[in-house]
N, C-alpha and C positions, 0 to 999 in steps of 0.2 A: 225590531220587533217592539222594541219599548217605545218608540216613538209612536208607531202605528196604534198600540193599544191606548197610549195617554190620550191621544187625539181622539179616537173613538169614544173613549170616557167622557170626554168634555161634551161630545153630541155624537148621539147613537145615530143620527139620521144622515151623518156623513159616510160617503164612500171613501174609505182609507185603504190603501195597500202598501204592503212593504216588501222591498226586494234588496237584494245586494248584488255586488259583482262577484263575489265569492262567497255564497251562503254557506254556513256549517249545515251539517246534516241534521242536526237537531237543536233546538232552542238550549241556549246554556242554562243550566241549573241555577246559576247564581242570579241570572237575569229574573228567571222565575221566581226565586225567592223574594228578591227586593220588590218586585212588581206586586206580589201577594201582600207585602206589607202595607201598601196603599191602596188595597182592595181590587186589584186588577189581575185577571188569571189569564197567563200567556202560556199556560202548561200543555195546551193542545195547538197551539199555533205551530205552522209548519214554515221554516225558512225557504224563500223562494229566489230564484235567479231573475236578474231584472228581465231578462228576455222573456219572461213570461207575461211581461205588460208591453213589449215592444210594439209600437203603432197604436196603443190605445189613447184616446184624447183626455186629457186631464185639465182640471182649471189651474191646479198648482202642483207644483214639483218641488218637494222638501228633501234637501240632500243633508246628510250629517256629514261635516266636515272631518277630513283624514284625522284630526286631533282627537275625535271621540272614538274612532276606530283604533288609532294608536294608542290610546289610553286602555281599551279594553285587552289588546293584543299586548300590550307591554305588562301587564298584571303576571307576574312570575308566579303561578300559583303552586310551584314547586318550593319557593322560598319564602312564602307568605303563609301566615295562619289564616284558617277560616274567616275569622274574625276581620282580619286585614283585608282580605278578598272582598268580604261583604261591605266594609266599610267604602272601599274604593267603587264598587258597583252602585252603591247609593247615591255617592257624589255625582256619579255619571248619570243615573236616572234623574237625579234632582236638575241637574243641568239641562237634559233633555225637557224635563216638564217645564222649567221656568221659560224656555225659548219658546216651546209650544203654547204656554199660555200667553205669551205675548203675541204671538201669530194668531190664536183664537180671538182675542179681545181687541187687538189693533186692525185687523185684515177682515176675518170672517164674520165677526158680529158687526163691525162698521158697514160691510156689503150688504148684509141681511136686513139693516135698518133703512139703507139707502134703495133696495132693490127690490 
């Protein structure tokens, strides 16, 4: 969800979809909070299973590595303060944002100039 929203924020004209293998029933409230901090609202987004998009033709398929998922699922919310959890979510958000900024500037903008 964070990656989809960040990429859409870079260029509203892009068709961007987000899905997971085992999506949660609701958007994580900590993800909503840290995205709100950078001016992006994901509170009304709905997690989707990848099968929703099966067979769809796409120009790019961006996957988040297991490391990102592991970071999120390894946050033991019962043993951490809310401040520590938010700090970890911010780091994950910033890592995703940095990677997508690189993709956007090095791939998408370059293709737009060429074509």
